[in-house]
N, CA, C, O and the ligand as a Tripos MOL2 file, in Angstrom:
@<TRIPOS>MOLECULE
protein
  205   203    52     0     0
PROTEIN
NO_CHARGES

@<TRIPOS>ATOM
      1 N         -49.3800  114.3350  100.8210 N.3       1 MET1
      2 CA        -48.8720  114.9670   99.6050 C.3       1 MET1
      3 C         -49.5340  114.3650   98.3860 C.2       1 MET1
      4 O         -49.6030  113.1450   98.2340 O.2       1 MET1
      5 N         -50.0160  115.2300   97.5240 N.am      2 VAL2
      6 CA        -50.6870  114.7720   96.3150 C.3       2 VAL2
      7 C         -49.8000  115.0600   95.1060 C.2       2 VAL2
      8 O         -49.3490  116.1870   94.9000 O.2       2 VAL2
      9 N         -49.5660  114.0390   94.3300 N.am      3 LEU3
     10 CA        -48.7990  114.2340   93.1060 C.3       3 LEU3
     11 C         -49.7020  114.8210   92.0310 C.2       3 LEU3
     12 O         -50.7690  114.2890   91.7240 O.2       3 LEU3
     13 N         -49.2470  115.9200   91.4760 N.am      4 ASN4
     14 CA        -50.0070  116.5780   90.4270 C.3       4 ASN4
     15 C         -49.1610  116.6160   89.1630 C.2       4 ASN4
     16 O         -48.0190  117.0760   89.1860 O.2       4 ASN4
     17 N         -49.7090  116.1450   88.0900 N.am      5 ASN5
     18 CA        -48.9390  116.0530   86.8470 C.3       5 ASN5
     19 C         -48.5160  117.4070   86.3020 C.2       5 ASN5
     20 O         -47.6020  117.4940   85.4830 O.2       5 ASN5
     21 N         -49.1740  118.4550   86.7510 N.am      6 THR6
     22 CA        -48.8320  119.7760   86.2340 C.3       6 THR6
     23 C         -47.9190  120.5260   87.1930 C.2       6 THR6
     24 O         -47.5200  121.6590   86.9240 O.2       6 THR6
     25 N         -47.5970  119.9020   88.2900 N.am      7 ASP7
     26 CA        -46.7790  120.5900   89.2840 C.3       7 ASP7
     27 C         -45.7620  119.6240   89.8860 C.2       7 ASP7
     28 O         -45.7360  119.3900   91.0940 O.2       7 ASP7
     29 N         -44.9450  119.0830   89.0240 N.am      8 LEU8
     30 CA        -43.9490  118.1340   89.4980 C.3       8 LEU8
     31 C         -42.7660  118.8690   90.1100 C.2       8 LEU8
     32 O         -42.2840  119.8600   89.5620 O.2       8 LEU8
     33 N         -42.3190  118.3860   91.2170 N.am      9 ASP9
     34 CA        -41.1450  118.9560   91.8530 C.3       9 ASP9
     35 C         -40.0810  117.8750   91.9960 C.2       9 ASP9
     36 O         -40.1330  117.0760   92.9310 O.2       9 ASP9
     37 N         -39.1290  117.8420   91.0910 N.am     10 PRO10
     38 CA        -38.1450  116.7570   91.0910 C.3      10 PRO10
     39 C         -37.2590  116.7660   92.3170 C.2      10 PRO10
     40 O         -36.6440  115.7500   92.6410 O.2      10 PRO10
     41 N         -37.1820  117.8880   93.0030 N.am     11 TYR11
     42 CA        -36.2790  117.9670   94.1460 C.3      11 TYR11
     43 C         -36.8010  117.2210   95.3560 C.2      11 TYR11
     44 O         -36.0430  116.8960   96.2690 O.2      11 TYR11
     45 N         -38.0900  116.9510   95.3620 N.am     12 THR12
     46 CA        -38.6520  116.2040   96.4730 C.3      12 THR12
     47 C         -38.9200  114.7540   96.0900 C.2      12 THR12
     48 O         -39.4500  113.9710   96.8790 O.2      12 THR12
     49 N         -38.5440  114.4190   94.8720 N.am     13 ALA13
     50 CA        -38.8720  113.0930   94.3770 C.3      13 ALA13
     51 C         -37.9120  112.0500   94.9040 C.2      13 ALA13
     52 O         -36.6940  112.1750   94.7750 O.2      13 ALA13
     53 N         -38.4640  111.0530   95.4820 N.am     14 GLU14
     54 CA        -37.6610  109.8950   95.8270 C.3      14 GLU14
     55 C         -37.8560  108.8130   94.7730 C.2      14 GLU14
     56 O         -37.0380  107.9060   94.6180 O.2      14 GLU14
     57 N         -38.9440  108.9380   94.0710 N.am     15 ARG15
     58 CA        -39.1820  108.0390   92.9500 C.3      15 ARG15
     59 C         -38.5860  108.6540   91.6960 C.2      15 ARG15
     60 O         -38.2330  109.8330   91.6570 O.2      15 ARG15
     61 N         -38.4880  107.8320   90.6920 N.am     16 GLY16
     62 CA        -37.9560  108.3200   89.4270 C.3      16 GLY16
     63 C         -38.9730  109.1650   88.6870 C.2      16 GLY16
     64 O         -40.1560  108.8320   88.6220 O.2      16 GLY16
     65 N         -38.4910  110.2610   88.1330 N.am     17 TYR17
     66 CA        -39.3300  111.0600   87.2530 C.3      17 TYR17
     67 C         -38.8120  110.8700   85.8360 C.2      17 TYR17
     68 O         -37.6160  110.9740   85.5640 O.2      17 TYR17
     69 N         -39.7340  110.5940   84.9660 N.am     18 TYR18
     70 CA        -39.3350  110.3340   83.5890 C.3      18 TYR18
     71 C         -40.1350  111.2090   82.6400 C.2      18 TYR18
     72 O         -41.3350  111.4200   82.8140 O.2      18 TYR18
     73 N         -39.4360  111.7120   81.6330 N.am     19 GLU19
     74 CA        -40.0910  112.5400   80.6180 C.3      19 GLU19
     75 C         -39.8520  111.9210   79.2500 C.2      19 GLU19
     76 O         -38.7390  111.5200   78.9100 O.2      19 GLU19
     77 N         -40.9230  111.8570   78.4770 N.am     20 CYS20
     78 CA        -40.8520  111.2510   77.1480 C.3      20 CYS20
     79 C         -40.2050  112.2100   76.1570 C.2      20 CYS20
     80 O         -40.5530  113.3900   76.1030 O.2      20 CYS20
     81 N         -39.2750  111.7020   75.3850 N.am     21 HIS21
     82 CA        -38.6510  112.5120   74.3400 C.3      21 HIS21
     83 C         -39.6550  112.8930   73.2670 C.2      21 HIS21
     84 O         -39.6270  114.0040   72.7390 O.2      21 HIS21
     85 N         -40.5390  111.9610   72.9520 N.am     22 ALA22
     86 CA        -41.4160  112.1210   71.7990 C.3      22 ALA22
     87 C         -42.5990  113.0500   72.0750 C.2      22 ALA22
     88 O         -42.8750  113.9530   71.2860 O.2      22 ALA22
     89 N         -43.2970  112.8340   73.1870 N.am     23 CYS23
     90 CA        -44.5280  113.5770   73.4310 C.3      23 CYS23
     91 C         -44.4520  114.4670   74.6650 C.2      23 CYS23
     92 O         -45.3620  115.2580   74.9140 O.2      23 CYS23
     93 N         -43.3820  114.3470   75.4350 N.am     24 GLY24
     94 CA        -43.2190  115.1990   76.5970 C.3      24 GLY24
     95 C         -44.0070  114.7510   77.8130 C.2      24 GLY24
     96 O         -44.0080  115.4310   78.8390 O.2      24 GLY24
     97 N         -44.6740  113.6200   77.7080 N.am     25 ASN25
     98 CA        -45.4130  113.0960   78.8420 C.3      25 ASN25
     99 C         -44.4740  112.7860   80.0030 C.2      25 ASN25
    100 O         -43.4040  112.2070   79.8190 O.2      25 ASN25
    101 N         -44.8980  113.1850   81.2020 N.am     26 ARG26
    102 CA        -44.0890  112.8660   82.3770 C.3      26 ARG26
    103 C         -44.7710  111.8070   83.2110 C.2      26 ARG26
    104 O         -45.9900  111.8120   83.3780 O.2      26 ARG26
    105 N         -43.9690  110.9050   83.7290 N.am     27 THR27
    106 CA        -44.5050  109.8480   84.5600 C.3      27 THR27
    107 C         -43.5550  109.5860   85.7070 C.2      27 THR27
    108 O         -42.3710  109.9160   85.6340 O.2      27 THR27
    109 N         -44.0660  109.0030   86.7480 N.am     28 THR28
    110 CA        -43.2080  108.6350   87.8680 C.3      28 THR28
    111 C         -43.2600  107.1370   88.0710 C.2      28 THR28
    112 O         -44.2640  106.4890   87.7750 O.2      28 THR28
    113 N         -42.1780  106.5990   88.5730 N.am     29 SER29
    114 CA        -42.1430  105.1730   88.8180 C.3      29 SER29
    115 C         -41.1060  104.8670   89.8830 C.2      29 SER29
    116 O         -40.0890  105.5540   89.9910 O.2      29 SER29
    117 N         -41.3650  103.8480   90.6550 N.am     30 GLU30
    118 CA        -40.3750  103.4000   91.6340 C.3      30 GLU30
    119 C         -39.3290  102.5250   90.9620 C.2      30 GLU30
    120 O         -38.2680  102.2450   91.5200 O.2      30 GLU30
    121 N         -39.6530  102.1100   89.7690 N.am     31 THR31
    122 CA        -38.7320  101.2490   89.0430 C.3      31 THR31
    123 C         -38.3630  101.9030   87.7170 C.2      31 THR31
    124 O         -38.9470  102.9130   87.3250 O.2      31 THR31
    125 N         -37.4050  101.3250   87.0480 N.am     32 HIS32
    126 CA        -36.9450  101.9000   85.7860 C.3      32 HIS32
    127 C         -38.0500  101.8600   84.7380 C.2      32 HIS32
    128 O         -38.7230  100.8450   84.5590 O.2      32 HIS32
    129 N         -38.2220  102.9810   84.0520 N.am     33 VAL33
    130 CA        -39.1980  103.0690   82.9740 C.3      33 VAL33
    131 C         -38.4490  103.0440   81.6500 C.2      33 VAL33
    132 O         -37.5820  103.8820   81.4020 O.2      33 VAL33
    133 N         -38.7780  102.1000   80.8200 N.am     34 GLY34
    134 CA        -38.0620  101.9510   79.5630 C.3      34 GLY34
    135 C         -38.7320  102.6480   78.4000 C.2      34 GLY34
    136 O         -38.0810  102.9860   77.4110 O.2      34 GLY34
    137 N         -40.0610  102.8670   78.5170 N.am     35 SER35
    138 CA        -40.7610  103.5090   77.4180 C.3      35 SER35
    139 C         -41.9600  104.2820   77.9390 C.2      35 SER35
    140 O         -42.4760  104.0110   79.0230 O.2      35 SER35
    141 N         -42.3880  105.2450   77.1470 N.am     36 CYS36
    142 CA        -43.5040  106.1000   77.5190 C.3      36 CYS36
    143 C         -44.8150  105.3210   77.5600 C.2      36 CYS36
    144 O         -45.1330  104.5900   76.6220 O.2      36 CYS36
    145 N         -45.5780  105.4760   78.6470 N.am     37 PRO37
    146 CA        -46.8550  104.7740   78.7460 C.3      37 PRO37
    147 C         -47.9040  105.3440   77.7990 C.2      37 PRO37
    148 O         -48.9090  104.6940   77.5140 O.2      37 PRO37
    149 N         -47.6670  106.5540   77.3160 N.am     38 GLU38
    150 CA        -48.6200  107.1990   76.4250 C.3      38 GLU38
    151 C         -48.3920  106.8370   74.9630 C.2      38 GLU38
    152 O         -49.3310  106.5030   74.2400 O.2      38 GLU38
    153 N         -47.1360  106.9060   74.5390 N.am     39 CYS39
    154 CA        -46.8420  106.7110   73.1180 C.3      39 CYS39
    155 C         -45.8030  105.6330   72.8510 C.2      39 CYS39
    156 O         -45.5640  105.2650   71.7010 O.2      39 CYS39
    157 N         -45.1860  105.1280   73.9140 N.am     40 GLY40
    158 CA        -44.2080  104.0640   73.7300 C.3      40 GLY40
    159 C         -42.8330  104.5670   73.3360 C.2      40 GLY40
    160 O         -41.9410  103.7850   73.0090 O.2      40 GLY40
    161 N         -42.6710  105.9040   73.3720 N.am     41 GLY41
    162 CA        -41.3800  106.4820   72.9940 C.3      41 GLY41
    163 C         -40.3520  106.3540   74.0950 C.2      41 GLY41
    164 O         -40.6350  105.8690   75.1910 O.2      41 GLY41
    165 N         -39.1610  106.7990   73.7790 N.am     42 THR42
    166 CA        -38.0620  106.7380   74.7400 C.3      42 THR42
    167 C         -38.2370  107.7960   75.8180 C.2      42 THR42
    168 O         -38.5400  108.9510   75.5200 O.2      42 THR42
    169 N         -38.0470  107.4020   77.0630 N.am     43 VAL43
    170 CA        -38.1330  108.3410   78.1680 C.3      43 VAL43
    171 C         -36.7520  108.5410   78.7830 C.2      43 VAL43
    172 O         -35.8630  107.6960   78.6720 O.2      43 VAL43
    173 N         -36.6080  109.7060   79.4400 N.am     44 ARG44
    174 CA        -35.3680  109.9370   80.1590 C.3      44 ARG44
    175 C         -35.6940  110.2940   81.5950 C.2      44 ARG44
    176 O         -36.7560  110.8410   81.8910 O.2      44 ARG44
    177 N         -34.7780  109.9800   82.4700 N.am     45 ASN45
    178 CA        -34.9630  110.2840   83.8860 C.3      45 ASN45
    179 C         -34.6290  111.7580   84.1090 C.2      45 ASN45
    180 O         -33.5080  112.1950   83.8460 O.2      45 ASN45
    181 N         -35.6070  112.5160   84.5950 N.am     46 ILE46
    182 CA        -35.3900  113.9490   84.8020 C.3      46 ILE46
    183 C         -35.1950  114.2840   86.2660 C.2      46 ILE46
    184 O         -35.0320  115.4510   86.6220 O.2      46 ILE46
    185 N         -35.2110  113.2820   87.1080 N.am     47 ALA47
    186 CA        -34.9760  113.5150   88.5240 C.3      47 ALA47
    187 C         -33.4960  113.3860   88.8040 C.2      47 ALA47
    188 O         -32.9790  112.2910   89.0250 O.2      47 ALA47
    189 N         -32.8260  114.5160   88.7920 N.am     48 VAL48
    190 CA        -31.3880  114.5210   89.0070 C.3      48 VAL48
    191 C         -31.0890  114.6280   90.4890 C.2      48 VAL48
    192 O         -31.5110  115.5700   91.1590 O.2      48 VAL48
    193 N         -30.3750  113.6740   90.9720 N.am     49 ALA49
    194 CA        -30.0480  113.6570   92.3900 C.3      49 ALA49
    195 C         -29.1060  114.8100   92.7380 C.2      49 ALA49
    196 O         -28.1170  115.0530   92.0460 O.2      49 ALA49
    197 N         -29.4350  115.5130   93.8240 N.am     50 ARG50
    198 CA        -28.5650  116.5930   94.2790 C.3      50 ARG50
    199 C         -28.1350  116.3010   95.7040 C.2      50 ARG50
    200 O         -28.9470  115.9570   96.5640 O.2      50 ARG50
    201 N         -26.8570  116.4440   95.9280 N.am     51 GLU51
    202 CA        -26.3580  116.1680   97.2650 C.3      51 GLU51
    203 C         -25.6500  117.3970   97.8190 C.2      51 GLU51
    204 O         -25.1530  117.3670   98.9450 O.2      51 GLU51
    205 ZN        -44.5760  109.6940   74.8970 Zn       52 ZN52
@<TRIPOS>BOND
     1     1     2 1
     2     2     3 1
     3     3     4 2
     4     3     5 am
     5     5     6 1
     6     6     7 1
     7     7     8 2
     8     7     9 am
     9     9    10 1
    10    10    11 1
    11    11    12 2
    12    11    13 am
    13    13    14 1
    14    14    15 1
    15    15    16 2
    16    15    17 am
    17    17    18 1
    18    18    19 1
    19    19    20 2
    20    19    21 am
    21    21    22 1
    22    22    23 1
    23    23    24 2
    24    23    25 am
    25    25    26 1
    26    26    27 1
    27    27    28 2
    28    27    29 am
    29    29    30 1
    30    30    31 1
    31    31    32 2
    32    31    33 am
    33    33    34 1
    34    34    35 1
    35    35    36 2
    36    35    37 am
    37    37    38 1
    38    38    39 1
    39    39    40 2
    40    39    41 am
    41    41    42 1
    42    42    43 1
    43    43    44 2
    44    43    45 am
    45    45    46 1
    46    46    47 1
    47    47    48 2
    48    47    49 am
    49    49    50 1
    50    50    51 1
    51    51    52 2
    52    51    53 am
    53    53    54 1
    54    54    55 1
    55    55    56 2
    56    55    57 am
    57    57    58 1
    58    58    59 1
    59    59    60 2
    60    59    61 am
    61    61    62 1
    62    62    63 1
    63    63    64 2
    64    63    65 am
    65    65    66 1
    66    66    67 1
    67    67    68 2
    68    67    69 am
    69    69    70 1
    70    70    71 1
    71    71    72 2
    72    71    73 am
    73    73    74 1
    74    74    75 1
    75    75    76 2
    76    75    77 am
    77    77    78 1
    78    78    79 1
    79    79    80 2
    80    79    81 am
    81    81    82 1
    82    82    83 1
    83    83    84 2
    84    83    85 am
    85    85    86 1
    86    86    87 1
    87    87    88 2
    88    87    89 am
    89    89    90 1
    90    90    91 1
    91    91    92 2
    92    91    93 am
    93    93    94 1
    94    94    95 1
    95    95    96 2
    96    95    97 am
    97    97    98 1
    98    98    99 1
    99    99   100 2
   100    99   101 am
   101   101   102 1
   102   102   103 1
   103   103   104 2
   104   103   105 am
   105   105   106 1
   106   106   107 1
   107   107   108 2
   108   107   109 am
   109   109   110 1
   110   110   111 1
   111   111   112 2
   112   111   113 am
   113   113   114 1
   114   114   115 1
   115   115   116 2
   116   115   117 am
   117   117   118 1
   118   118   119 1
   119   119   120 2
   120   119   121 am
   121   121   122 1
   122   122   123 1
   123   123   124 2
   124   123   125 am
   125   125   126 1
   126   126   127 1
   127   127   128 2
   128   127   129 am
   129   129   130 1
   130   130   131 1
   131   131   132 2
   132   131   133 am
   133   133   134 1
   134   134   135 1
   135   135   136 2
   136   135   137 am
   137   137   138 1
   138   138   139 1
   139   139   140 2
   140   139   141 am
   141   141   142 1
   142   142   143 1
   143   143   144 2
   144   143   145 am
   145   145   146 1
   146   146   147 1
   147   147   148 2
   148   147   149 am
   149   149   150 1
   150   150   151 1
   151   151   152 2
   152   151   153 am
   153   153   154 1
   154   154   155 1
   155   155   156 2
   156   155   157 am
   157   157   158 1
   158   158   159 1
   159   159   160 2
   160   159   161 am
   161   161   162 1
   162   162   163 1
   163   163   164 2
   164   163   165 am
   165   165   166 1
   166   166   167 1
   167   167   168 2
   168   167   169 am
   169   169   170 1
   170   170   171 1
   171   171   172 2
   172   171   173 am
   173   173   174 1
   174   174   175 1
   175   175   176 2
   176   175   177 am
   177   177   178 1
   178   178   179 1
   179   179   180 2
   180   179   181 am
   181   181   182 1
   182   182   183 1
   183   183   184 2
   184   183   185 am
   185   185   186 1
   186   186   187 1
   187   187   188 2
   188   187   189 am
   189   189   190 1
   190   190   191 1
   191   191   192 2
   192   191   193 am
   193   193   194 1
   194   194   195 1
   195   195   196 2
   196   195   197 am
   197   197   198 1
   198   198   199 1
   199   199   200 2
   200   199   201 am
   201   201   202 1
   202   202   203 1
   203   203   204 2
@<TRIPOS>SUBSTRUCTURE
     1 MET1         2 RESIDUE 1 A MET
     2 VAL2         6 RESIDUE 1 A VAL
     3 LEU3        10 RESIDUE 1 A LEU
     4 ASN4        14 RESIDUE 1 A ASN
     5 ASN5        18 RESIDUE 1 A ASN
     6 THR6        22 RESIDUE 1 A THR
     7 ASP7        26 RESIDUE 1 A ASP
     8 LEU8        30 RESIDUE 1 A LEU
     9 ASP9        34 RESIDUE 1 A ASP
    10 PRO10       38 RESIDUE 1 A PRO
    11 TYR11       42 RESIDUE 1 A TYR
    12 THR12       46 RESIDUE 1 A THR
    13 ALA13       50 RESIDUE 1 A ALA
    14 GLU14       54 RESIDUE 1 A GLU
    15 ARG15       58 RESIDUE 1 A ARG
    16 GLY16       62 RESIDUE 1 A GLY
    17 TYR17       66 RESIDUE 1 A TYR
    18 TYR18       70 RESIDUE 1 A TYR
    19 GLU19       74 RESIDUE 1 A GLU
    20 CYS20       78 RESIDUE 1 A CYS
    21 HIS21       82 RESIDUE 1 A HIS
    22 ALA22       86 RESIDUE 1 A ALA
    23 CYS23       90 RESIDUE 1 A CYS
    24 GLY24       94 RESIDUE 1 A GLY
    25 ASN25       98 RESIDUE 1 A ASN
    26 ARG26      102 RESIDUE 1 A ARG
    27 THR27      106 RESIDUE 1 A THR
    28 THR28      110 RESIDUE 1 A THR
    29 SER29      114 RESIDUE 1 A SER
    30 GLU30      118 RESIDUE 1 A GLU
    31 THR31      122 RESIDUE 1 A THR
    32 HIS32      126 RESIDUE 1 A HIS
    33 VAL33      130 RESIDUE 1 A VAL
    34 GLY34      134 RESIDUE 1 A GLY
    35 SER35      138 RESIDUE 1 A SER
    36 CYS36      142 RESIDUE 1 A CYS
    37 PRO37      146 RESIDUE 1 A PRO
    38 GLU38      150 RESIDUE 1 A GLU
    39 CYS39      154 RESIDUE 1 A CYS
    40 GLY40      158 RESIDUE 1 A GLY
    41 GLY41      162 RESIDUE 1 A GLY
    42 THR42      166 RESIDUE 1 A THR
    43 VAL43      170 RESIDUE 1 A VAL
    44 ARG44      174 RESIDUE 1 A ARG
    45 ASN45      178 RESIDUE 1 A ASN
    46 ILE46      182 RESIDUE 1 A ILE
    47 ALA47      186 RESIDUE 1 A ALA
    48 VAL48      190 RESIDUE 1 A VAL
    49 ALA49      194 RESIDUE 1 A ALA
    50 ARG50      198 RESIDUE 1 A ARG
    51 GLU51      202 RESIDUE 1 A GLU
    52 ZN52       205 GROUP 0 **** ****
């Protein structure tokens, strides 16, 4: 499986998906992301767990 930044599927994500409030950049991480790697802005976790 290849992760593509333009085709993120949060439903298959076991890692955290984060989206920047400021610039909209999305990143993935196995650990908590506190700030955007692109602009340093606040990110939010967009990978909502569904059970
Ligand atoms: Zn950003």
